[in-house]
N, C-alpha and C positions, 0 to 999 in steps of 0.2 A: 116374228118381230125382228130377229137378228138379220135375217136374209133380206126381207122386204123393206125394212125401215133403216137399219143401222148401216149395213154394208153398202147399200145403194146410196146412202147419204155421205159416204166417204170414210167411214170408220174402217181402218185397215189392220189395226193391231189384233192379231189372231188370239192372243192371250185375253185381251179385253172382250172380244166377241165370244170366246168360249165361256168366260165368266158370266156374261150376259145370258148365254144359253142355259147355264146351269142354275143360276139363282132364279127362283120362282117369284116373279114380281107380285102375283096375286096374293102371296102370303104376307105382303107388306102394305096392303091397302085395306080400307074398311070393307066390310061385307057388302055394303050397298053399291060399291064400285068395282067389285071383283070381275064383273062381266066386261069391264073396260080396262082391265089391268094391262093388257098388251097393246093398247093404243099408244101412239107416240104423242102423249099429252100428259101434263101434270094433273094430279088428282088431289082432292081434299083429303086430309087425314085429321087426326085428333088435334086439339088445342089450337084450332084455327090455322093450321099450317098445311103444307102440301108435300106430296111426293113428287120429285122432279121428273120431267119428261125423260123417257129412256135415252133419247139421242143426247141430251145434255149430260146425263150421267156417263154415257159412253165417251163422249167427247172430252169431258173434263178428266176422266180416268186415263184416256189415251194421252192427253197433254201432260199428265202427271208423270208419265213414263215410269210406272211402278216396276221395281225389280223384286225377285223372289226373296231377297235378303232385307228388304226395306222395313223400317219401322215408321208407320204413318200416323199422323195426327189429323183427325177429321173434326171440324168445328160445325156443329149442327147435325146431330144424329137423325133427327126426324123419325121416320118410320123404321130406320135401320137398313133400308135397301142399299144405299150407297156404301155403307159400312160392310155389308155382306159381299158386295162386288170387290171391295178392297181386300177383304179377308181371303178371297180366292186367289189373289195376286201377290200378297205381301206376307212377310214373316209375322208381323204384329201390327195390330190396328188399335189405336187409342182414340175414342170418340167421345165428344162432350156435347151435352144437350141441356139447354137452360130450362126447358119445361119438364118438371118432375114426371108427369104421367107419360110423356113421350119417351123419356129415358127408361122408365120402368118397362114399358111395353116393348121397346126396341131390344132391351136386354133379354127379355123373355123370348122374343122371336129369334134372335141370334143364337141363343142357347138351344132352342128347339130345333134349329136348322143344323146344329152340330158344330158350330164354330167355336173353337177353343183358343183362338189367337186374337181375341178382341176383349178390350176393357171398355165398359160404358160408364161414363161419369155424369152425374147431374151437377151442373155448375155454370159459371160464366166462361164461355168459350173464348172470349176476346183476350183473356189472360193465359190461355192454354193450360198446360199441366207440366210444370217444371220438373216434377218428380221423375217423369219418364223421358225428359229431354236429354240430348238433342234428338231431333227427328230427321230422318232422311227426306221425307216429303210431308207437306201440310196441304190439306184441302179444306177450303172454307165454302160452305154451301148457303151463305147469306151475304148480302152486299155490305161491304165495309165503307165507311165514310172517307177513309184514307188508308195508307199502308199500315197494317197492324204491327207496331214496333215490338211489343212483347213477344208476339208469335214469331216475328222475324228473328229475335234473339234465341228462340228455341229451335230454329232451323239449323241443321248441320251445314258446315262449309261444303260447298258443292251440291247442296240440296236444292229442292224446287218447291215453290208454293204456288197454288192456283187459287184465285179468288175473284169474285165480282167486286167492283168498286164504283161507287156513285150513289146518287139519290134518285128518287122517282121510279117510274115504271121501267126504265131502260138504263142498264149500267154497262160498263166496260168489263170484259173478261180479261183478267191479267195473268200472265205467266211471269213469275219472279224467280230468278236464279241467283243463288248466293255465291258471290265470288269476291275474295279478298275482304270478307266480313261485311260486304254491302250487297243489297239486292238490285239486280238489273231487271227492269220492268219492260215487258212487251205486251201491248194490247193485241188480242187476237180475235175480237169480235164483240158482239153485244148480246146481253142476256137480261132476264128479268127475274130477280130473286127478292124474297122478303129481306128487310133490313137486318143487319147484324146488331143485336142489342147487347149492351154490356158496358163495362167500365171503359173499354177502349173502342167502343163502337157507338152506335146511336143510343141516346139516353131515353128517347121516347118513341115507342112503336107507332105513334100517331094513329091514323085511321086503320080500319080493318086490314091486317096484313094479307088477307086472302086476295086482295085486289091485284097483288103482284103475280099470283099463280106461279109460285117459286119453281124455278128450273125450266121455264120456257125460254127457248133460245132462238137467236138469229145469228148464230156464229158463222162468220164468213172468212 
């Protein structure tokens, strides 16, 4: 997967590629889809959600520019796969999931994999977790309707946040760097994620979120 799919598509960060090699994606997908675990495609998981396409996981992680000393906040734990990749690269990962069953399963998977530098919380990811703020980096794996202000306030000066923004099947992938207390935004491509639900996100999930096949990318 790393050589034939990720490196050939332009992922060049060796730390990211090595993390993708080491984390076993099949351990984060449902039994029925384990034979497809290393295809470059999103797959269904519990609670009507999906595990993101490996390329978009690698691309968003590369854009996040994770350093070994970073404390990272992830919004949308899902299966735990993205959190596992981040655990390989950062000092500490705090991840929030709004679906109780997903949070419980992801916590068990990450513990079984031996990760000791991660905290999994069940709750509203749109308001972050101020107890552990400020964060060096923030990664949001669902599409926000606008710039998430509370999360922005929990980002350290000089930090970076990556998130999809917009409605419908296609959204903009945004890189936001915090300088002088404000976020400077740059659009880097298009993606398709489920909507970010919560107090500072979308209030109604609308139709079946599986239509978005979270984590499918067309990043250019």
